[in-house]
C-alpha positions in Angstrom: 99.5 111.0 -54.5 102.2 110.7 -56.1 102.7 110.2 -60.0 103.7 106.4 -59.9 104.1 103.9 -62.6 101.9 101.0 -62.2 103.7 98.9 -60.6 105.2 101.4 -57.8 101.1 102.0 -57.3 100.1 98.6 -56.6 102.9 98.4 -54.1 102.0 101.7 -52.2 98.7 100.4 -52.2 99.7 97.1 -50.9 101.8 99.1 -48.2 99.1 101.8 -46.9 96.4 98.3 -46.6 99.3 96.9 -44.7 99.9 99.7 -42.2 95.9 99.5 -41.7 96.2 96.4 -41.2 98.2 96.7 -38.1 96.6 96.7 -34.6 97.2 95.5 -31.3 100.5 93.7 -32.1 103.9 94.8 -34.1 103.4 94.8 -37.6 106.7 94.8 -39.1 106.7 96.9 -42.7 109.9 97.2 -45.1 109.6 99.3 -48.1 112.3 99.5 -50.4 113.0 102.7 -52.4 116.5 104.6 -53.8 115.6 108.0 -54.8 114.7 109.7 -51.3 112.7 112.1 -52.6 110.3 109.6 -53.8 110.7 108.3 -51.0 109.3 111.9 -48.9 106.6 111.7 -51.0 105.4 108.1 -50.4 105.8 108.9 -47.0 103.6 112.2 -47.1 101.1 111.0 -49.2 100.3 107.3 -46.7 100.3 109.8 -43.6 97.8 112.2 -45.3 95.6 109.2 -46.3 96.1 107.7 -43.4 94.9 111.0 -40.8 93.0 110.5 -38.6 92.1 106.9 -37.8 95.8 105.7 -37.3 98.1 108.8 -35.8 101.7 109.1 -38.2 105.3 109.7 -36.6 108.4 109.5 -38.1 112.1 108.7 -36.8 115.6 108.7 -37.7 118.2 106.4 -37.4 121.3 108.0 -35.0 124.5 107.7 -37.6 126.8 106.8 -34.3 124.1 104.1 -32.8 122.2 103.4 -35.6 119.5 100.9 -33.3 115.5 100.8 -34.4 114.7 99.5 -31.2 116.5 102.7 -28.7 115.1 105.4 -32.2 111.3 103.9 -31.2 111.8 103.5 -27.6 113.1 107.3 -27.1 110.2 108.1 -29.1 107.3 106.2 -27.3 109.2 107.3 -24.1 107.9 110.9 -25.6 104.8 110.5 -26.5 101.6 109.5 -24.3 99.3 108.3 -27.2 102.3 105.3 -28.0 102.2 104.7 -24.1 98.5 104.2 -24.1 99.1 102.1 -27.4 96.9 104.2 -29.7 96.8 102.5 -32.8 99.7 104.5 -35.0 102.4 104.1 -37.8 106.2 105.1 -37.3 108.3 106.1 -40.4 111.5 105.2 -39.9 113.9 106.8 -42.2 118.2 107.3 -41.9 119.1 104.1 -42.9 120.3 105.2 -46.5 123.2 107.1 -44.7 124.6 104.8 -43.2 127.5 103.7 -44.8 128.9 100.1 -45.6 132.7 100.5 -44.9 134.4 101.4 -41.9 135.8 104.9 -41.1 139.2 105.1 -40.2 139.4 104.7 -36.3 136.0 102.4 -36.4 136.0 98.9 -35.4 132.9 98.1 -37.3 131.3 100.0 -40.5 127.3 101.9 -39.4 125.9 99.6 -41.0 127.1 96.4 -39.8 126.2 98.3 -36.3 122.7 98.7 -37.8 123.1 95.6 -38.8 124.1 93.6 -35.2 121.5 95.5 -33.6 118.8 94.4 -36.1 119.4 91.1 -35.6 118.5 91.0 -31.4 116.0 93.4 -32.1 112.6 91.1 -32.6 111.9 90.2 -29.2 112.7 93.5 -28.1 110.3 94.8 -30.4 107.5 93.2 -28.7 106.8 96.0 -27.0 105.7 98.1 -29.5 102.3 97.3 -31.0 102.5 99.9 -33.5 102.9 99.5 -37.8 106.3 100.2 -38.2 107.6 101.2 -41.4 111.3 100.5 -42.2 112.3 102.7 -45.5 115.9 100.7 -46.8 117.8 101.2 -49.7 118.2 98.2 -52.6 121.6 97.7 -51.3 120.5 97.4 -47.7 117.2 95.4 -48.7 120.4 92.7 -50.3 122.2 92.8 -47.1 119.6 92.7 -44.5 118.3 88.8 -44.9 121.9 87.4 -44.7 123.6 89.9 -41.9 119.8 90.1 -39.7 118.1 86.6 -40.6 116.1 86.8 -37.6 114.9 90.5 -37.8 114.1 89.9 -41.3 112.0 86.4 -40.9 109.9 88.8 -39.0 108.8 91.1 -41.7 105.0 91.4 -42.8 105.8 92.7 -46.0 107.8 93.7 -48.8 107.0 96.7 -50.6 109.6 97.8 -53.8 109.8 101.3 -55.4 111.4 101.2 -58.6 113.0 104.5 -59.8 116.1 105.6 -61.8 117.3 108.3 -58.7 119.9 106.7 -56.9 122.5 107.1 -54.2 124.3 103.8 -54.6 126.5 102.5 -57.7 127.0 99.3 -58.8 130.1 97.0 -58.2 131.1 97.1 -61.3 132.5 100.9 -60.5 134.4 99.5 -58.0 137.4 98.1 -59.2 139.5 101.4 -59.4 138.8 102.0 -55.6 139.6 98.1 -54.5 142.7 98.9 -53.7 141.5 101.0 -51.0 139.8 99.1 -48.5 141.5 97.5 -45.8 142.2 93.5 -45.4 139.3 92.8 -43.2 136.3 95.6 -44.6 133.5 93.7 -46.0 133.4 92.6 -49.5 131.6 95.0 -51.5 128.2 94.1 -52.1 126.5 94.7 -55.5 125.4 97.8 -54.8 127.8 100.3 -52.7 126.8 104.0 -51.4 128.5 107.3 -53.4 129.8 108.4 -50.1 131.3 105.5 -49.4 133.6 106.3 -52.6 134.3 109.8 -51.1 135.5 108.4 -48.4 137.7 106.1 -49.6 139.3 108.6 -51.5 139.3 110.9 -48.4 141.1 108.1 -46.5 143.4 108.0 -49.0 144.1 111.7 -48.9 144.6 111.4 -45.1 147.0 108.2 -45.5 149.6 109.3 -48.3 148.6 113.1 -48.9 147.5 115.2 -51.4 150.0 114.3 -53.7 149.5 110.5 -53.9 149.9 109.3 -58.0 147.1 106.8 -57.3 144.8 109.6 -56.2 144.9 111.2 -59.6 143.1 107.9 -61.6 140.6 108.1 -58.3 139.7 111.3 -58.6 139.1 111.0 -62.2 136.7 107.9 -61.7 134.6 109.6 -59.0 134.3 112.1 -61.8 133.4 109.9 -64.4 131.0 108.2 -62.2 129.1 111.2 -61.4 129.1 111.7 -64.8 127.3 108.9 -66.0 124.8 109.4 -63.4 124.0 112.6 -64.5 123.7 111.5 -67.9 121.6 108.3 -67.1 119.4 110.4 -64.6 120.2 108.8 -61.8 121.3 111.4 -59.7 119.3 113.1 -56.9 120.6 116.6 -57.1 121.9 117.4 -60.8 123.0 120.6 -59.5 125.0 118.8 -56.6 126.3 116.4 -58.4 127.6 118.6 -61.2 129.5 120.4 -59.4 130.9 117.6 -57.4 132.0 116.1 -61.1 133.6 119.1 -61.7 135.8 119.3 -58.8 136.9 115.7 -59.5 137.9 115.8 -62.7 139.8 119.1 -61.7 141.6 117.6 -58.9 142.6 114.7 -61.8 144.3 117.4 -63.9 145.9 119.1 -61.7 147.6 115.4 -60.8 147.6 113.9 -64.0 150.2 117.8 -65.1 152.7 117.3 -62.7 152.7 113.1 -62.9 153.6 113.6 -67.1 150.4 111.4 -67.9 149.2 112.5 -71.3 146.7 110.7 -72.4 145.0 110.2 -68.8 145.1 114.2 -69.3 143.8 114.2 -72.3 140.7 112.7 -71.2 140.2 114.7 -67.7 140.7 117.5 -70.0 137.4 117.0 -72.5 135.3 115.8 -69.9 135.5 118.5 -67.7 135.6 120.6 -70.9 131.8 118.7 -71.3 130.7 119.3 -68.0 131.7 123.3 -69.0 129.8 123.3 -71.9 126.6 121.9 -71.0 126.4 124.3 -68.9 126.8 127.3 -71.1 130.3 128.1 -70.1 131.8 127.7 -73.3 135.0 130.2 -72.9 135.7 128.1 -70.2 135.5 124.8 -72.2 137.4 126.4 -75.1 140.9 126.0 -74.6 140.4 122.2 -72.3 139.1 121.2 -75.7 142.4 122.5 -77.5 144.6 121.5 -74.6 143.4 117.7 -74.9 143.0 117.7 -78.8 147.2 119.2 -78.9 147.6 115.5 -76.4 146.0 113.4 -79.1 147.6 114.8 -82.0 151.2 114.4 -80.4 149.9 111.0 -78.9 147.6 109.0 -81.3 147.6 108.0 -84.9 145.7 109.8 -87.2 143.1 107.3 -87.3 142.5 106.7 -83.7 138.7 106.8 -82.5 140.1 108.9 -79.4 141.5 111.8 -82.0 137.5 111.6 -83.6 135.5 112.0 -80.4 137.8 115.1 -79.4 137.8 116.6 -82.9 133.1 115.9 -82.1 133.4 117.9 -78.9 135.2 120.7 -80.1 133.1 121.0 -83.0 130.4 120.8 -81.1 130.7 123.4 -79.0 131.5 125.7 -82.1 128.4 124.4 -83.4 126.8 126.0 -80.0 128.2 129.3 -80.4 127.2 129.2 -84.2 130.8 129.2 -85.5 129.5 126.9 -88.1 132.7 127.6 -90.3 135.3 126.2 -87.7 133.1 123.2 -86.9 132.2 121.4 -90.0 136.1 120.3 -91.1 136.1 119.3 -87.8 133.3 117.1 -87.5 134.0 115.8 -91.3 137.4 114.6 -90.1 135.7 112.6 -87.1 133.4 110.7 -89.6 136.3 110.3 -91.6 138.7 109.0 -88.9 135.7 106.5 -87.5 134.6 105.5 -90.6 138.1 103.9 -91.4 138.6 103.0 -87.5 135.5 101.5 -86.4 132.5 98.8 -87.7 129.7 100.7 -89.9 127.1 100.0 -87.3 129.1 101.5 -84.7 127.1 104.2 -82.2 130.3 106.8 -82.0 129.5 106.8 -85.6 125.9 107.3 -85.6 126.7 110.2 -83.1 129.1 111.8 -85.2 126.5 111.6 -88.4 123.7 113.6 -86.0 126.4 115.9 -85.2 127.0 116.9 -88.4 123.4 117.2 -89.9 122.9 118.9 -87.0 125.3 121.8 -88.2 123.7 121.4 -91.9 119.9 121.5 -90.1 121.3 124.8 -87.9 122.7 126.4 -91.6 119.1 125.7 -93.1 120.9 122.7 -95.2 118.2 120.5 -95.3 118.7 118.2 -98.5 122.1 118.0 -96.7 121.2 117.5 -92.9 118.4 114.3 -93.8 120.2 111.8 -95.3 122.2 111.9 -92.6 119.7 111.8 -89.9 118.5 108.8 -91.6 121.5 107.0 -91.4 121.6 107.8 -87.8 118.4 106.2 -87.4 119.0 103.2 -89.2 122.5 102.6 -87.4 121.0 103.4 -84.0 118.2 100.6 -85.0 120.6 98.1 -85.7 123.4 98.2 -83.0 121.1 99.4 -79.8 118.1 98.4 -77.7 114.7 99.4 -79.6 114.1 101.4 -76.3 117.5 103.3 -75.8 117.8 107.3 -74.8 119.6 107.7 -77.7 117.5 106.6 -80.2 115.2 108.2 -78.8 117.5 111.4 -78.8 118.1 110.9 -82.4 114.2 110.2 -83.4 113.3 113.5 -82.2 116.1 115.6 -84.2 115.5 114.0 -87.1 111.2 114.7 -86.0 112.6 118.6 -85.7 114.2 118.5 -89.5 110.6 117.6 -90.2 108.9 120.1 -88.6 110.9 122.1 -89.9 110.1 122.2 -93.2 106.7 122.1 -92.8 106.3 117.9 -92.9 104.2 117.8 -89.6 103.0 114.0 -91.1 106.4 112.7 -90.8 107.7 114.2 -87.7 105.0 113.3 -85.9 104.8 109.4 -85.1 108.7 110.1 -84.5 108.8 112.1 -82.1 106.0 110.6 -80.1 108.1 108.1 -80.1 111.3 109.5 -78.9 108.9 111.1 -76.1 107.4 107.1 -75.4 111.2 106.5 -74.9 112.4 108.5 -72.8 109.6 108.4 -70.7 110.0 104.8 -69.8 113.4 105.4 -69.9 114.4 108.6 -67.5 113.1 110.2 -64.2 110.0 112.5 -65.0 112.3 115.5 -64.5 115.1 114.9 -66.7 116.0 117.7 -68.7 115.9 115.5 -72.2 112.3 114.8 -71.6 111.4 118.5 -71.2 113.2 119.3 -74.3 111.7 116.2 -76.0 108.0 117.1 -75.2 108.3 120.3 -75.7 109.6 119.5 -79.4 106.3 117.5 -79.6 104.3 120.6 -78.5 105.4 122.5 -80.6 104.7 120.4 -83.5 101.2 119.6 -82.5 100.7 123.5 -82.2 102.0 124.3 -85.3 100.1 120.7 -87.2 96.6 122.3 -85.6 97.0 125.9 -87.0 99.2 125.0 -90.4 98.1 121.2 -91.3 95.2 118.7 -91.6 95.4 118.0 -87.6 92.1 119.0 -85.9 91.6 118.7 -81.6 89.2 116.6 -82.1 92.0 113.9 -83.5 94.3 115.6 -80.3 91.5 114.3 -78.2 91.9 110.7 -79.5 95.8 110.8 -78.6 97.1 108.9 -75.5 99.3 112.0 -74.4 96.0 114.2 -75.5 95.3 115.7 -72.6 98.8 117.5 -71.6 99.5 118.0 -75.1 96.0 119.6 -75.4 96.5 121.4 -72.1 100.0 123.2 -73.4 98.3 123.9 -76.2 95.8 125.9 -75.0 97.5 128.1 -72.7 
């Protein structure tokens, strides 16, 4: 069975029971999940558990004519078992691909067509005496009760599976795109399919041409959306969204250079450089950082936080390359600017101090690194929620310093807290979880061989089985 948290596991069990309860009459069930990979695993799980007593079938809605009734009718026409009214579950997907906004030349969007069919589907579905599991996204679920109330009233159950990954963005990120919406388009819901934003930009490119000034900010906005999704662990395909972020920032930079909008250009250059740095493409990142920094020194006051950000980013690049003597003065400049211009507990100051501490740790300057790391954690505890991923990262860094010094008993609780925070806030396959987990495994491995920890202690640990398995490999 899929690796689910307790609430999702309970919902899965309820869904399974509800499918099994369907017999001889229409049993309409709605499952809600934004992560297509998680959804596919859940479908495979319940199909495996239901066989052989309940036969399973799958159908995907057509994009052009997304009619639930037609999709099921076409399936039944092809399957003699269904025509004989055998006990079955029919899983319906494809709703997640439907667009909220109209495409060029369309009178209604794909979602409007879907909801229109759905509203008049209830009576027509009576002829299908099966369990039908319609998989939708949160965005569709929010709309369906208003757009198709008659259909909604016939549901036998709604089963929600909460995940970090999603193909939708919150309405708060829609503002830069509002001017692209046609007068007869609907007001955007609280969640908007990501591909709708891509379509709105494509619509603008077709109407106004690729050199229209408004596209520069739209490209940058899309790049920032993808960048945020990568950082938060929301994206369904990390590599694909990395590439899209890079593509949009490149487009933004090209137009911003033509339009001579320096501050916007500086921001886009820095974002693109960060993406390259995260992929180890240092030689491509450095000239972008230097160009952004040159613009900032020309355009911003000498104590502007934006200048501190770009100094820090370039210093980080140099640290990753082992160019410590070049990195340190940049870090110190960034910290000094933030101390002058920001509140003493500002999270940005914590980031600068953390990075400077990381430089000192890389050089073995532990006595200089420790007070900085302690200050970072103190700022985080005052300014961030107790389960914020940044706090976890900084706890892990302090733990790493203690581990480097053989101070295992001080490192272990910090590292454990970091693991627990990240596992509660990020998808299970997020790379940050793996980084912290590997540090924790290494800490225990060294602690058993060099310290007073025992395998008996490990067996009582909340992650004991996982740790023991990795330590004994």
